[in-house]
C-alpha positions in Angstrom: -0.1 0.0 -0.1 1.2 3.3 -1.0 3.1 4.9 2.5 0.8 7.1 3.6 -2.7 5.4 2.4 -4.6 4.2 4.8 -7.1 0.8 4.5 -10.1 2.3 3.3 -8.1 4.0 0.4 -6.6 1.1 -0.6 -7.6 -0.6 -4.2 -9.5 -3.5 -4.0 -8.6 -7.2 -5.5 -10.3 -6.5 -9.3 -13.0 -9.6 -10.3 -14.1 -9.2 -13.5 -12.8 -11.9 -15.3 -14.0 -13.1 -19.0 -15.5 -16.6 -20.7 -11.9 -16.2 -23.1 -9.1 -14.1 -22.8 -5.6 -14.3 -25.3 -1.9 -13.5 -24.3 -0.1 -11.7 -27.0 3.7 -11.9 -26.6 6.5 -10.9 -28.1 8.9 -14.4 -27.0 8.7 -17.7 -25.5 8.6 -17.0 -21.7 7.2 -13.1 -22.1 3.5 -14.4 -20.9 5.3 -16.1 -18.3 7.5 -13.7 -16.8 3.9 -11.6 -16.9 0.5 -12.3 -16.5 1.1 -16.3 -15.9 -1.0 -16.4 -12.8 -3.7 -14.4 -13.3 -4.6 -16.4 -16.3 -4.3 -19.5 -14.1 -6.6 -18.2 -12.0 -9.2 -16.8 -14.3 -9.0 -20.5 -16.4 -9.4 -22.2 -13.0 -12.9 -20.6 -12.7 -13.5 -21.6 -16.2 -12.2 -19.2 -18.6 -10.4 -20.5 -21.4 -7.2 -18.7 -22.7 -4.7 -19.0 -26.1 -1.1 -17.8 -25.6 0.6 -15.7 -29.4 4.0 -15.1 -29.4 5.3 -13.4 -32.3 8.6 -14.7 -32.0 10.0 -18.4 -32.0 12.9 -16.3 -29.3 15.3 -17.6 -31.9 17.5 -14.6 -30.4 17.3 -15.5 -26.7 21.1 -17.6 -26.3 24.3 -16.6 -25.4 25.9 -18.4 -28.1 26.6 -17.1 -31.5 27.2 -20.3 -33.1 24.2 -22.2 -31.9 21.6 -22.4 -34.8 18.9 -20.3 -34.9 16.2 -22.9 -35.9 17.2 -25.3 -33.3 17.3 -22.6 -30.7 13.6 -21.8 -31.7 12.1 -25.0 -32.3 13.7 -25.5 -28.9 12.2 -22.4 -27.1 8.6 -23.2 -29.0 8.8 -26.6 -27.0 9.7 -25.1 -23.7 6.5 -22.3 -23.9 4.1 -25.4 -25.7 5.0 -27.4 -22.0 4.7 -23.9 -20.0 1.6 -23.4 -21.4 0.1 -26.8 -20.4 1.3 -25.7 -16.9 -1.4 -22.6 -17.1 -3.5 -24.1 -18.8 -3.8 -22.6 -22.0 -6.7 -24.2 -24.6 -3.7 -23.9 -27.1 0.0 -21.5 -28.0 0.5 -20.2 -32.0 3.8 -18.6 -33.2 3.6 -16.2 -35.4 7.7 -16.9 -36.2 8.4 -13.4 -36.5 12.4 -12.6 -36.5 13.3 -12.3 -32.9 15.4 -9.0 -32.7 13.2 -7.7 -35.5 9.2 -7.2 -34.7 7.6 -4.3 -35.9 4.3 -3.0 -35.5 3.6 -3.7 -39.3 1.2 -4.4 -41.2 1.5 -8.1 -41.8 2.1 -8.9 -38.3 -1.5 -6.3 -37.2 -3.2 -8.9 -40.1 -1.8 -12.4 -38.2 -3.4 -11.1 -34.9 -6.4 -9.6 -35.7 -6.8 -13.4 -37.9 -6.4 -15.1 -34.5 -8.1 -12.6 -32.4 -11.1 -13.0 -34.6 -10.6 -17.4 -34.8 -10.2 -17.4 -30.9 -13.0 -14.1 -30.5 -11.8 -13.7 -26.8 -13.5 -11.1 -24.6 -9.6 -9.2 -23.2 -6.6 -9.7 -24.7 -3.1 -9.5 -22.1 -0.5 -7.9 -24.6 3.0 -5.5 -22.7 2.1 -2.1 -22.6 3.8 -0.2 -25.3 4.6 3.0 -23.2 6.7 1.9 -20.9 10.3 2.5 -22.4 12.1 1.6 -18.7 11.2 -0.3 -16.1 12.0 2.4 -13.7 15.5 2.6 -13.4 16.3 -1.2 -13.6 16.4 -1.2 -17.2 15.1 -0.9 -21.0 11.7 -2.6 -22.1 12.9 -4.2 -25.1 12.4 -3.1 -28.0 10.2 -6.5 -29.7 7.9 -5.7 -26.4 7.0 -2.3 -26.8 6.1 -3.5 -30.8 3.8 -6.2 -29.3 2.2 -4.6 -27.2 1.4 -1.8 -29.9 0.9 -4.7 -32.3 -1.5 -5.6 -30.8 -3.7 -2.8 -29.1 -3.6 -1.8 -33.5 -5.3 -5.3 -34.0 -8.5 -5.1 -31.1 -8.5 -1.4 -31.4 -10.2 -0.6 -34.7 -8.8 -4.1 -37.2 -10.5 -6.6 -35.3 -13.5 -4.9 -34.8 -13.9 -3.4 -38.5 -15.1 -5.7 -41.0 -13.7 -3.4 -43.6 -9.9 -4.4 -42.2 -8.2 -7.2 -44.1 -11.6 -7.8 -45.7 -10.8 -11.1 -46.9 -10.5 -12.1 -43.7 -14.2 -11.3 -43.0 -15.2 -12.6 -46.3 -13.2 -15.7 -45.6 -15.7 -16.5 -42.7 -13.9 -14.8 -39.7 -16.1 -11.9 -38.9 -15.1 -9.0 -37.1 -14.8 -9.2 -32.8 -14.7 -6.7 -30.4 -12.4 -6.9 -27.7 -14.3 -6.0 -24.5 -11.6 -5.2 -22.6 -7.0 -3.9 -22.8 -4.9 -5.6 -19.8 -1.9 -4.3 -20.4 1.3 -5.7 -18.7 4.8 -5.1 -17.1 3.4 -1.5 -17.4 4.9 1.3 -14.8 0.9 2.8 -14.8 -0.5 -0.2 -13.5 -4.4 0.4 -11.9 -5.8 -3.0 -11.0 -4.4 -6.2 -8.7 -5.6 -9.4 -10.0 -5.2 -11.8 -6.1 -3.2 -14.2 -7.5 -2.5 -16.2 -4.4 -3.5 -19.6 -5.1 -1.7 -19.3 -8.6 1.4 -17.7 -7.6 3.5 -21.0 -7.8 2.0 -22.5 -11.1 3.3 -18.6 -12.8 6.9 -20.4 -11.0 6.5 -24.1 -12.5 5.7 -22.1 -16.2 8.9 -20.1 -15.7 10.9 -23.5 -14.9 10.1 -24.8 -18.1 11.8 -21.8 -19.6 15.3 -23.9 -18.7 17.4 -22.2 -21.8 16.8 -19.2 -20.5 16.5 -19.4 -17.0 20.0 -19.8 -14.8 19.2 -19.7 -11.6 15.2 -21.0 -11.3 15.4 -21.3 -7.3 16.4 -18.0 -7.2 14.7 -16.4 -9.9 11.3 -18.1 -8.2 12.0 -15.7 -5.1 11.9 -12.7 -6.7 8.6 -13.5 -8.7 7.2 -14.3 -5.7 8.5 -11.7 -3.4 7.9 -8.9 -6.5 3.8 -10.4 -6.3 3.9 -10.0 -2.7 4.7 -6.5 -3.0 2.1 -5.9 -5.3 -0.5 -8.1 -3.0 0.3 -5.6 -0.6 -1.3 -3.0 -2.4 -5.0 -5.1 -1.7 -3.8 -6.7 1.3 -3.6 -10.3 -0.3 -0.6 -12.7 -0.3 0.6 -12.1 -3.7 -0.7 -10.5 -7.2 -0.6 -9.4 -10.5 -0.5 -5.7 -11.3 -1.8 -4.7 -14.3 -3.0 -1.3 -16.2 -6.6 -1.4 -17.6 -8.2 -0.7 -20.5 -12.3 -0.5 -20.9 -12.8 -0.3 -24.6 -16.7 -1.6 -24.5 -18.4 -1.8 -21.3 -20.5 -5.7 -21.7 -24.0 -4.2 -21.6 -22.6 -2.3 -25.0 -21.1 -5.6 -26.3 -24.1 -7.4 -25.4 -26.0 -4.1 -27.6 -23.7 -5.0 -30.3 -23.8 -8.5 -30.5 -28.2 -7.7 -30.7 -27.6 -5.7 -33.4 -26.0 -7.6 -35.3 -27.9 -10.9 -34.9 -30.6 -8.9 -35.4 -29.0 -7.3 -38.9 -28.4 -10.6 -40.1 
């Protein structure tokens, strides 16, 4: 809780839950370092989740002589194993080049295709406005590009039948995502109680063995960070997120009724 604040000033735990949600990330392991505990909590409560990785992480190593294709295959395998721990219904890899991700029309079309296929109520993405991690580092360029591409795909492209109209003509009708949840944000305003699923996040991260040299130490740091976030809402562990409500639930219901009456 912020210094000087009283218990009555404390924000409350976020309790809205989508029936379907999608996590869009730049690399394998981003989703697990990001909102995996929230994803696991929602899945346990009955939501269906899908993970989209824009790249396969073929630059995620220290050996310049390693075959990037072999590394990409390994990291995809690790991400699939982690996704099973969290409970996602599936994972899509878009195979964009690691380190060169760009928020261009090609990537946006791929993301719109994924959104219109899975039709989530909510989408998780990295906050593209976060250039630095406080005073502790720089947010990877791919993270920022993936976040902006996800936002642009959600709004307005996925809901606009005139955006990539060949998708609609091919059976992928426009779809309205109701909410965006931005992770790794320095403007967090929403906290999800993940006290029961923080261990799943740590277990999912252990699947990324090629990227983690000290899994026990990492687990301690992850739990400590979640504990700090949990203090904001008076729970043992929390994910902190930036929430963008694009459509209130009743607005989406009305729009869907109008679409059905036209059809």
